[in-house]
Structures are given as structure tokens and as C-alpha cells.
C-alpha positions as a Markdown table, in Angstrom:
| # | Residue | x | y | z |
|---|---|---|---|---|
| 1 | Met | -9.8 | 2.5 | 14.0 |
| 2 | Glu | -11.5 | 1.3 | 10.8 |
| 3 | Thr | -13.3 | -1.8 | 11.9 |
| 4 | Gly | -15.6 | -1.7 | 8.6 |
| 5 | Gly | -12.5 | -1.7 | 6.9 |
| 6 | Arg | -10.4 | -3.9 | 9.1 |
| 7 | Val | -7.8 | -1.1 | 9.3 |
| 8 | Val | -5.3 | 0.2 | 12.5 |
| 9 | His | -4.9 | 3.8 | 11.4 |
| 10 | Tyr | -1.1 | 4.7 | 13.1 |
| 11 | Leu | -1.0 | 8.1 | 13.8 |
| 12 | Asp | 2.6 | 8.9 | 15.5 |
| 13 | Ser | 3.3 | 12.4 | 16.4 |
| 14 | Ile | 7.0 | 11.3 | 17.2 |
| 15 | Asn | 8.2 | 11.3 | 13.8 |
| 16 | Gly | 11.5 | 9.1 | 14.3 |
| 17 | Ser | 9.3 | 6.1 | 15.9 |
| 18 | Arg | 6.6 | 5.9 | 13.1 |
| 19 | Tyr | 8.2 | 3.1 | 11.5 |
| 20 | Ser | 9.3 | 1.1 | 14.2 |
| 21 | Ser | 6.8 | 0.8 | 16.7 |
| 22 | Ser | 5.7 | -2.7 | 17.6 |
| 23 | Ala | 2.4 | -0.9 | 18.5 |
| 24 | Pro | 0.7 | -1.3 | 15.6 |
| 25 | Gly | 0.8 | -4.6 | 15.3 |
| 26 | Met | -0.2 | -5.4 | 18.7 |
| 27 | Ile | -3.3 | -3.6 | 17.8 |
| 28 | Arg | -3.6 | -5.7 | 14.7 |
| 29 | Arg | -3.0 | -8.9 | 16.6 |
| 30 | Tyr | -5.3 | -7.8 | 19.2 |
| 31 | Met | -8.5 | -7.2 | 17.2 |
| 32 | Glu | -8.0 | -9.8 | 14.8 |
| 33 | Arg | -8.0 | -12.3 | 18.4 |
| 34 | Leu | -10.8 | -10.7 | 19.7 |
| 35 | His | -12.9 | -11.4 | 16.2 |
| 36 | Arg | -11.4 | -14.8 | 15.9 |
| 37 | Lys | -13.3 | -15.3 | 19.4 |
| 38 | Gly | -16.4 | -14.4 | 18.3 |
| 39 | Gly | -15.8 | -17.0 | 15.6 |
| 40 | Glu | -15.1 | -14.8 | 12.6 |
| 41 | Glu | -12.0 | -14.8 | 10.9 |
| 42 | Val | -10.8 | -12.1 | 9.7 |
| 43 | Lys | -7.1 | -10.1 | 8.7 |
| 44 | Tyr | -6.7 | -6.4 | 10.0 |
| 45 | His | -4.1 | -4.2 | 7.9 |
| 46 | Val | -2.0 | -1.5 | 9.7 |
| 47 | Arg | -2.1 | 2.1 | 7.5 |
| 48 | Ile | 1.0 | 4.1 | 9.2 |
| 49 | Arg | -0.3 | 7.5 | 8.7 |
| 50 | Lys | 2.3 | 10.7 | 7.1 |
| 51 | Asp | -0.4 | 13.6 | 8.1 |
| 52 | Pro | -0.4 | 13.2 | 12.4 |
| 53 | Pro | -0.2 | 16.1 | 14.5 |
| 54 | Leu | 3.4 | 16.8 | 14.9 |
| 55 | Gln | 5.1 | 17.0 | 18.6 |
| 56 | Glu | 7.6 | 20.3 | 19.3 |
| 57 | Asn | 9.0 | 18.9 | 22.5 |
| 58 | Val | 9.2 | 15.0 | 24.2 |
| 59 | Val | 7.1 | 15.8 | 26.9 |
| 60 | Asp | 3.6 | 16.1 | 25.2 |
| 61 | Cys | 3.4 | 12.6 | 24.8 |
| 62 | Gly | -0.5 | 11.2 | 24.1 |
| 63 | Val | -3.3 | 11.5 | 22.0 |
| 64 | Phe | -3.6 | 14.8 | 19.6 |
| 65 | Val | -6.4 | 13.4 | 18.1 |
| 66 | Trp | -9.1 | 11.1 | 18.5 |
| 67 | Lys | -11.8 | 11.5 | 15.3 |
């Protein structure tokens, strides 16, 4: 999340679901609503990152990197 630049960076460690997940849009809408409640009308955009760490199996789900 880059609040200053209004960007949701999406890093999906499972390559196959990277472009089909509804999570980035949900986070974007949540952040826009949060700002709207504070009286500010802003737009966030989603950046699907192509350089996330990748899982080698299907059981290591979770956060790999939090910066």
C-alpha cells in the first residue's frame, strides 16, 4: 500500500491467480471509502507486481514480504 501515491501494490505468490483475484479491487474500494468517510474524495489504482516472491508449493500461503 502506497497511501501517498494512492497505489495498492498487489504481490501474489501464486502466479496463476495473480490476475484473477478480487482482493486488489476490494482493498482499493476499502481505501477509497475510508477516505470518503474522512471527507476526502480520492482514487486509488492497483499495480499488480510482476516481481513477488513465488511459492514453491500450495501450503506456504501467507505473507512473504511486508515492507
